[in-house]
N, C-alpha and C positions, 0 to 999 in steps of 0.2 A: 548468556544467550541474547542475541540481537533479534528482535522481532521486526521484520520488515513489513510495513503496511503498504502492500503493493498497489492497492486501489485507494480510493479516497473514502473508504468506509471501514468500520470496526463492527464485528459481530459480537454476540453475547458472550462467547467463550473467551475471546481476546479481551473483552471488557472485564471479565472476571479476573483474568490474570493481572490486568492493570490495577484493578482495585486491590488485589492481594499485595502488590508491590507498594501501593500507597499505604496500606496498613503497616507493612514492615518498616517503611521509611519514617512514618509517624512514631512507631514504637521505638525506633532508635533515637528519636529526638524528643521523646515525651518529657524527659526531665528538663530539657531546655525550655520547652513550652510551659511546663509547670513553673519554672523560675520567672517567667515573664508575667505571671498572673498578678496584676496590680491589686486585685481584690483576692487575697489569698483565701478569703472566706467563702464568698459565694461559690458554692459547688466544689469546694476543695481544690483539687488539682485539675486544671483545665486540660493539660496534655493527657493525663490518665483518663479523664472522662471522655474526651473525644476519641481516644484509642478504643475504649470499651464500646463506644457507640459504633464506630466504623468497623471494628472487628466483628461485632454481632451482625452487621450488615453483610460482611464478606462471608461469614459462616453460613448464611442463608443460601448462598449460591456456589460455594467452593467446590461442592461435589456434583453439581448439576452438569449434564451434557447438553443443555439447551443452548441453541445458537441465536434464537430470536432475542434481539437486544431489548425490546420492550418488555418481554416477559421477565428477562433477567433483572432489569432495573426495577420492575415492580416488586420483586422479592428483596432486592437490595434496600429499597425504601421501607418495606415492612420490617426488615431486620433492624434497620436503624431506628425506626419508631419504637420498637419493642425494647431495644437495648440502649436508648438514649439516656445519657447521664449529664447532669449539669446544664447550665445556660447554653454554653457553646455546643455541647453534644446535642441538645434538643434543637437548637437552630440548625445544626448540621443535618439533622434528620429532616427538618422542614425543607432545606435546600434539596436534598435527595428526593423527597416526595414531590416537590414542584418539578424537578427535572423529569421524574418518572411520568408525570401526567402529560408532559409535552411529547414524549416519545413512545407512549404505550402501544401504538399501532405500528411502530417501525420495526422492520426485521433487522435492519442494520443502521448504524449511526453514521451519517454523512455530515458534511460541513454545515448544511442548513439545519439539520436536526440538532447538531451540537450547539449551534448558536441559539436556536429556539429553546433548547433544554436549559441552557444557562440562564437565559432571560426569564423563563418560566420559574426556575428555581428561586431567583431573586424576587420575582413578583409574588410568588406564593408565600415565601418566608416573611416578606414585609407586610403582606396583607394579613397573615395570621398573627404576627406580633402586633400590628396596628389595631387589631380588633380588641385588644385589651390595654395597650399603652402605646405611647409615641416611641417608635424605634430610636435607639441611641446610636448616633453616628460615632465613628472611630472604633467600631467593633468588627466582628466577623461579617456582619451584615454589610458594612461599608466596603470591606475588601471584596466580597462577592459581587456587590452591585457595580463597583467601579471596574473590576476586571471583566465582568460580563459586557459592560458598555464598550470597553476597549476592544473586546473580542468581536463585537458586532462591526466595528469600524474596520478591523483587519480582514474580516470575512469578505469584504467587498472585492478584495484583490487576491485572496488566497483560499484554496479549497482543500488543501492537504491537511488532514487532521493532526498529524504530528507537528506541523508548523503552527497550526492554530493553538494547539495545547501549549506550545512553547510561548507563544505570544500572550496567552492567558496568564501564564505563570509570571512572566515579566511584569505584566500589569498588576498582578496580585501583590508582588513584592513591592512595587512602587506605592501601591495603596497602603500596604502594611506599614512601610516606613513613615508614612504621613499620618498614621493614626494618632500619635501624640499631639499633633497640631489640631486635631478635632475634639479630643477628649482631654481636658485639663488634668484629670486624675492620672492619666498615663504619663503626661509630661512631668508632673510632680514626682511620680515614683521612678521616673527614668527608664520606662519600658515601652515596648510596642504592645499592641493588643494580642493577648495570648491565643484567643480563639481564631483570629485571622492568621496567626502564625501556624496553628495546627492545620487549617485549611490549605495553606500554601504547601506544607510538607506532604499532605496527601496527594495533591496535584503533582508535586515534584517527583514523588515516588513513582507515579504512573508514567511520567515522562522518562525517568531513568530506566524503567523496564523496557520501554519502546526503543531506547537508545542502547540497550545492552549493558548498562552500567549497574553495578551492585547497589543494593539498598540496605545493606547491613554493615558495610565496612566502616572503620573508625575515621572520624574527622571528615566525613563526606558532607556535601550539601552546602548551601549558602547559609551562613549563620548571622543573626542579628543580635548584636551584643547588648547587654544591659548597660545603660548609662547611669552610673552611680549618682545619686542626688541626695544631699543631706536632708531634704525635706520629705523623704519617702514615708516617714512615720506619720506626718501630718496628712499625707494623701490617703492613708489607710484608715484614719479614724472614722468610725461609722457616723453617718449623719443623724441617725435615730439615737436618742439618749438611752433607749432600752437595749441598744446594741444591734448586732447583725441578725439575731434571731436564728431560725432553723430553715434549712433547705429541705423541702418535702417533695418527693417524687414517687409516683406509683402509676400502675396501669389499671384502667377500668375495663372490664370485660362484660359485655351485656348484649342486649338486642334493642334496636331502635332507639339508641341513646341520642339525645338532642345535644349535639356538640356545642352549638351556639349558646344555649341556655346554661349548660354546664360551665363553659368558658366564662360566661358573665358572672355566674354565682361564685365560682372559686376565685376568680380574679379580684372580687370585692373583699376577699379575706386577707389579702396581704399585698406583696409587691413582687416585681419581676415574674409575673405569671407567663407561662408558656404552655398552652394546652392545645394539643393537636390530635387529629385522628378522624375516625368515621363513626358510623352508628353502632358498630360492634366492638371497636377497640379505640380507646382514648389514652394518650399519654399525658399525665399531669405533672407539671413542675411549677412550684411556687415557693416564695420565701414568706414565712409567717413567724409570729412570736408564739403562737399556740399550734403546734403540729397536729393536735387532735382535731382541730376544726375542719380542715379539708378532708381528713380521713373519715370523720364521723358523717360529714355531708355525703360522701361517696357511698358509704355503707348504707345510709338512709335511702338511697335510690334503689336499693335491692340488687346491685350489681356485684360481681366478684372483683376483688382487688388482688393484684399480684405485683411482684418485684417492688416492694415498698422500701424506700430509702429515706431515712431521716438523719440529717447531718447538723451538728451543732456548729453553726458558722462563727459564733462569738468565740467559742473555744479554739477554733481553727485560727481565727484572727490573732488571739493572744499568743498562741503557740508560734505562729509565723513571726510575729514581731520579736518574740524572745529569741527564736532561733537565728533570725537574720541579724539582730543586734549582737549576738554572741559571735557570729561569723565575722562581722565587720570589726569587732573590738580586738580580734586576734588574741583572745585570752587563753587560747589553748584548750586543753581538755577540761570539760566540766561534767557535772553529774548528769546533765541533759544530753551529753554526747558521750555516753558510756562506752561506745565502741572504741574511742581513743584511749580509754583508761584500761579496759580489759580486752583480752583477745576474743572474748565471747560477748556477743550482743544479745539483748533480749527484746523480743517483739511481743506485745501484749494487747489485750482487748478490753475496752471499757466504754461506757456511754454515760456522759455527764461531764460538764466542764470541770468540776472539781476533781472528780476521779481521774480524768484524763491528765490533768495537770499534776496531780499527786503521783501517779504512776511514772510520769516523766521525771519528776523530782527524785523518785526512788530508783532511778537508773534505767528505765526503759528507753531504748534507742528509738523505738516507734510505738505509738499507741494507735491501734486500729479502732475507729469509732464503731461500736456495735455491741451486741449482747442480746439480752432478752428482747424478743419481737423483732430483732434486726440482726440476725446472725451473719457474720462475715463469711464470705465464700472462700473456697480454695484459692481463687485468683487474687482475692484481697491479701491473703498471706504471701502469695508469690510476689505480688507487686511490692509489698513492704520489704521482703527479703532482698529483692533485686535493687532496691533503693539504697542498700547499705554496702559499705566496702567490706564489712566483717565476713570472714570465711567460716566462722563457727557461730551458730545462732541457737538460742533457746526460744521456743514459742510458748506463751502462756495464754491459753484460750479463755480462761475465767468463766466458762459456761459449759455445761455438759453437752449441749447441743452443738457446740463449736469445735469440740475436741477432734472429731472425725475429719472435719475440713482441714484443721491444722496438721493432722497426721498425714493426710493425703498430700498437702502442699510440701511437707517434709520429704516425701518420696519423689516429688516431681522436680524440685529445684536442682539445678546442676552446678557443680563446682563449690558446693557448700556442705558442711557437716551440720546437721540440724537434729535437735532433740525436742520433744514435746513434753512439757511438764503438765500432767492432766489436771489442772486447776479447774474446779467446777463453779467457783464463785470469785468475784473480784476481791472479796476478803481474803481468800486463799492466795490470790495472785499478789496482793500487797505483802502478805507474810513471806511468800517465796522471794519477792523482790528484795525485801529487807535482808534475807539470808544471802542473796546474791551480792548485795552491796558490802556485806561483811567479808566476802571472799577476797583473797589476794589476787592481784592482777595476773599472777603466774598460774593461777588455778586452771586445771584442764577442763575441757567441755564436760566430760563424764563426771568429774568431781563436782562441778557446779550443778549439773543436772541432778545428781543424787542428793546433794544437800538441799536443793529447792524442793524436791519431792518429799523429803523427810519432814520439811516444815509445813506441808499442807495439812497434816493431821493435828497441828498445834492450835488450830483455830476452829471454833464452831461458828457457822455462818447463819445468821438470821435475816429474814426478809419480811417486810410488811407491805402488803399491796391490797388490791380490791378484787373480789371475786367477780368474774365476768359471766358466770352461769351458775345455776343451782346444781349442787352436787353433794354426795355423801362420801367421806373418806375416813376409814377406820372408825366408823361410828360418829364422826363429826359432821353434822348437817350444816350446810352453808347455802345461803341464798344470794342471788345476784346483787351486787352492791355492798355486801358485807365486807368488813375489814378482816383480813386473814393474816396469820403469821406462819411462816415456814422455817423449819430448822433443817439445814443441810438438804434443802430441796423437798422436804416432806411437810405437808400441811399439818399443823399441830393445834392452832387455836383460832377462834373467831370471836370478835367483839364488835360493839357498836361504834367505838371510836378508835382512832389511830393510837392515841396514847395508851388506852386500855389494852390494845393488842400488843404493843411493845412490852408493857408490864407483864402481861400473861405469858408472853413468849419467853421472857427472861426466867420466870418461874419454871416454865416447862423445861428449859435448858439447864436448870439447877445452877444458875449463874453465881449463886453464893459460893460455889466451890471453886470459882475462878478468881482472877485478880484484876483484869482490865476489860472494860466494856467500851467500845468505840461506836458511836452513833453517826453514821454518814447520812445527813439529811438531804432529801432530794428536791426536785423541782416543785415549786409551790409551797415549800415549807420555809418559813423565815427563821433566821438564826435565833431570834428571841424565843420563838416557840420551842426550838430544839434545845436551847439552854434551859428553858423552864422545865421541860420534860426531864432533862438530865438531873436538874436539881431535885425534883420529886423522887427520882429513882435513887439518888444518892441518900436521901432520907430513909428510904426503905431498905436499900442494900448498903448499909453504912460502912461495910468493910471493903467495898469495891471502889476502884478508881474509874471515873467516867470521863471520856473525851468526846467532844462534839466537833465533827469535821464536815465541811461542805462537800457534798458529792455531786449534786446537781442532776442526779439520775432521774429520768422520767418514769412514771408509773409506780414507782416504789418510794413512798414517803420516807422510809428508813431502811437502810441496810445496816445490819448489826454485826460487829465482830466481837466474839467472846473468847478471851484468851486467859 
């Protein structure tokens, strides 16, 4: 369909269609944008994060019959703020918010309003970022700023919006191609800025819609190739000796919130802070070594939190380096690319650098970061499945609260055969993966599924954590802050120390009747402490074999596998 802009204006309905086309065009190119991410860690996959952000913006207006462009864009900006993901997604939401402010009273979008909106978008984004740190050039901010400046020049002689949009895109591509000259990390890694590329694809999708060109066909659009550079690994090494830390994102919902004060307080906790919003809704994005700090601060203000995302960027960095090195070495199929070894690929869920790495080593084609307190969504499973070439897939949710999302994703994916192994703990998931690794490459999907399900019952899962409220369960009284032990999801013991809790939990599980105990030690537990605990337990349970494995999981000092 070719949409002819007969006048020099665009109304709200046409703008909605254009935005939808931008979403589709970015969706088609998201993997290419992901591959451009020189920082594979900060915020995970830039293309995916920007897609989630702009898709949420589009969903706010997709079914509206409103023609007032100011009203439509106000909803677009709100949807982007709520759905913002990652650095580039958050900055994208700022750009949309700034554009919205400039045209809020406009019934239609004309050339003047378009130019004003683009400049307002850039001014707002720079101002918001500058309130907490100096904006980095060679990023999506640069692409937006330079293309808006070029647009202003072209607008002196041109009033047709389709032509101006085309001019904007040409300038954006030129700016994008220059980003490696502004940001040394990009040049070292041999890529352009991924956030800027995502922005270009959104704009290009809008233009393609107006020109009547498809936004989903193969090999469409202008592509910017990765320039291979042998120094890419040096470019990715974190500057901080503690590593990349965690990416923390959440929404604050309240009344009369002080955005400036909150921005100042949270920014002091880490780096790459992006905090935006108003007195009733604030989007927080920050990188920290202690993810509990910004969350605890927000809770202390008495506001509601929603859409909490915590990503282990150090684990993402290590996985990215490993995967890219394997691709470049052309070593063929490996255990971490199990889709090439077997006809059936496995997607699983875990949270913690050690657990994520372990599951990859045990054959998982993809590990979705999540679990307790951070349940992956149906869309997370869909995204992971769509990233694989495998036509037959097994999903291992590893959490009782995640099973339903996995099952729903299995029904929604097209062109794939999917089975969900109902693993309720990561310990069960590891046992199921070991069974999967023992299967022959020629094994059928149903054969692998049945074997993995059978192995779920061969492990007893123990968890040690801290009580967050007073409660009584099966006669066991627990107070806030107590160390508690759970067996297969049911609270069984409570003790004053973590080590005592582990010991009591093993007695409760009748561990002496088993053969192997694996202690997966979590965030904040040193290997020396874990090995010392295992030594004491070996003295008490002298017929048992104990293994100590780094899990890195938050909130749970120990996960215990009893086999």
